[in-house]
C-alpha positions, -999 to 999 in steps of 0.1 A, spaced: 325 -756 -199 309 -781 -175 321 -812 -157 297 -839 -146 306 -865 -120 287 -892 -102 280 -866 -76 266 -841 -100 280 -810 -117 314 -796 -107 331 -764 -116 367 -753 -121 369 -719 -104 390 -690 -116 397 -678 -151 433 -690 -152 422 -725 -141 395 -725 -167 420 -715 -194 443 -742 -183 418 -771 -184 402 -758 -216 434 -758 -236 443 -793 -223 408 -806 -233 409 -792 -268 444 -808 -273 426 -841 -273 450 -862 -252 482 -846 -267 509 -831 -246 508 -793 -244 540 -774 -237 544 -751 -208 550 -722 -231 517 -728 -249 498 -731 -216 514 -699 -203 505 -680 -235 470 -693 -233 466 -683 -196 484 -650 -195 490 -638 -230 513 -607 -229 507 -603 -191 527 -633 -179 542 -629 -144 579 -627 -139 580 -661 -123 559 -677 -151 573 -712 -147 566 -713 -110 532 -698 -115 523 -723 -141 535 -752 -119 513 -739 -91 483 -738 -113 490 -773 -126 492 -786 -90 460 -768 -81 442 -783 -111 456 -817 -104 443 -816 -68 409 -803 -80 405 -832 -105 416 -857 -78 390 -844 -55 363 -852 -81 375 -888 -84 390 -897 -50 391 -934 -58 410 -930 -90 445 -946 -87 462 -922 -111 458 -885 -119 442 -875 -152 467 -846 -154 502 -860 -161 536 -844 -168 557 -854 -198 590 -842 -213 570 -823 -239 546 -807 -215 514 -817 -198 486 -840 -208 450 -844 -197 436 -879 -201 399 -881 -212 384 -915 -219 362 -923 -249 327 -910 -244 337 -885 -218 342 -853 -239 310 -840 -255 329 -822 -283 346 -855 -293 313 -873 -293 297 -846 -314 324 -849 -341 320 -887 -341 283 -885 -346 288 -863 -376 312 -887 -391 289 -916 -386 259 -898 -400 279 -888 -431 287 -924 -438 249 -933 -435 236 -903 -455 231 -920 -489 219 -954 -477 200 -945 -445 191 -908 -445 165 -911 -417 191 -926 -394 216 -900 -404 191 -873 -396 185 -888 -362 222 -889 -354 227 -853 -366 198 -840 -345 213 -858 -315 247 -842 -322 233 -807 -327 212 -812 -295 245 -813 -275 251 -776 -282 241 -752 -255 255 -720 -270 290 -709 -283 319 -732 -276 333 -724 -241 303 -701 -235 313 -666 -226 349 -675 -218 365 -683 -252 400 -684 -237 432 -677 -256 443 -683 -292 444 -721 -290 409 -723 -276 395 -697 -300 408 -717 -329 393 -749 -315 360 -730 -309 360 -719 -346 367 -755 -356 338 -768 -335 315 -741 -350 324 -751 -385 316 -787 -376 282 -775 -362 274 -758 -395 285 -788 -414 262 -810 -393 233 -786 -401 241 -790 -438 241 -827 -436 209 -827 -416 191 -807 -442 205 -830 -469 192 -860 -450 157 -845 -445 155 -834 -481 163 -870 -492 133 -884 -473 109 -856 -485 107 -836 -453 111 -803 -470 81 -787 -453 93 -798 -419 127 -780 -423 116 -748 -441 117 -727 -409 150 -742 -398 165 -736 -432 153 -700 -433 169 -694 -399 201 -710 -410 202 -691 -442 195 -657 -425 221 -664 -398 248 -674 -423 240 -652 -453 272 -660 -472 270 -697 -468 258 -709 -502 248 -744 -492 221 -732 -469 207 -711 -497 207 -740 -521 189 -762 -496 164 -734 -488 157 -730 -525 151 -767 -530 128 -769 -500 108 -738 -512 105 -753 -547 93 -786 -534 67 -768 -513 52 -752 -544 70 -718 -539 91 -715 -571 89 -677 -571 102 -675 -535 130 -700 -543 142 -678 -573 139 -647 -552 161 -663 -526 187 -669 -553 185 -633 -565 190 -620 -530 220 -643 -525 234 -632 -559 232 -595 -548 247 -602 -514 277 -621 -528 283 -594 -554 279 -565 -530 297 -579 -500 326 -599 -513 326 -592 -550 320 -628 -563 294 -646 -584 274 -675 -571 291 -708 -573 284 -733 -601 266 -754 -575 242 -726 -566 237 -716 -602 229 -753 -609 201 -753 -584 186 -721 -599 188 -737 -634 172 -769 -621 143 -749 -606 138 -728 -638 137 -760 -659 116 -780 -634 143 -806 -634 130 -841 -624 160 -846 -600 144 -820 -577 117 -845 -569 118 -856 -532 137 -888 -527 157 -887 -559 195 -891 -554 207 -862 -574 236 -836 -573 214 -808 -562 204 -826 -530 239 -835 -519 266 -816 -501 293 -800 -522 
């Protein structure tokens, strides 16, 4: 987590304070109950005076945020009957901007794949490592981190779809290979990798990728390849015309 102000980078010191601001941020402007905040901060090790301790941390965080924006007339951290809420304006939270770019790119994918690819590379470029770095926080933040990670993988799938639509299969081969190796049970990466290999004149390698994926699915989770993945294999074996770069076909779209 990183805060940027007009004066430069700022930090929120202390694990409990970081837990507090992280759970408020991932709640995206909604009020968070004191019980949830306490569970996130202390888990099963809550102090006996939990309510007082939480209020002390709320006050400390409010003062810290005020010091970063001394001219602001109101505090970003407000108290409500249902709990506490952190106000973040549009464009201020990178995770929110990341998700918005993905949504915009998805709407442009069919009509403007080059622009979609540009937006998706911008979105993926916002990542600097795992969500929340080496301090994942409690259950609420871990769930949010998993949600952001799934969005990151979705963005990668959409990016490869966009690049395949405009015939950039050679450009993304290395990226696809890395994505496929890093996520060995994610079939969409395998499909895209097979298509890129086939279009690069490597039909045998594409079919070998399918066979390896088939064995992995069978050995590790006891399932067969999906109809979508089998459809890509069939298209490659039959040299289906829809595999031609630029064609708008089912095998070059996200499931």
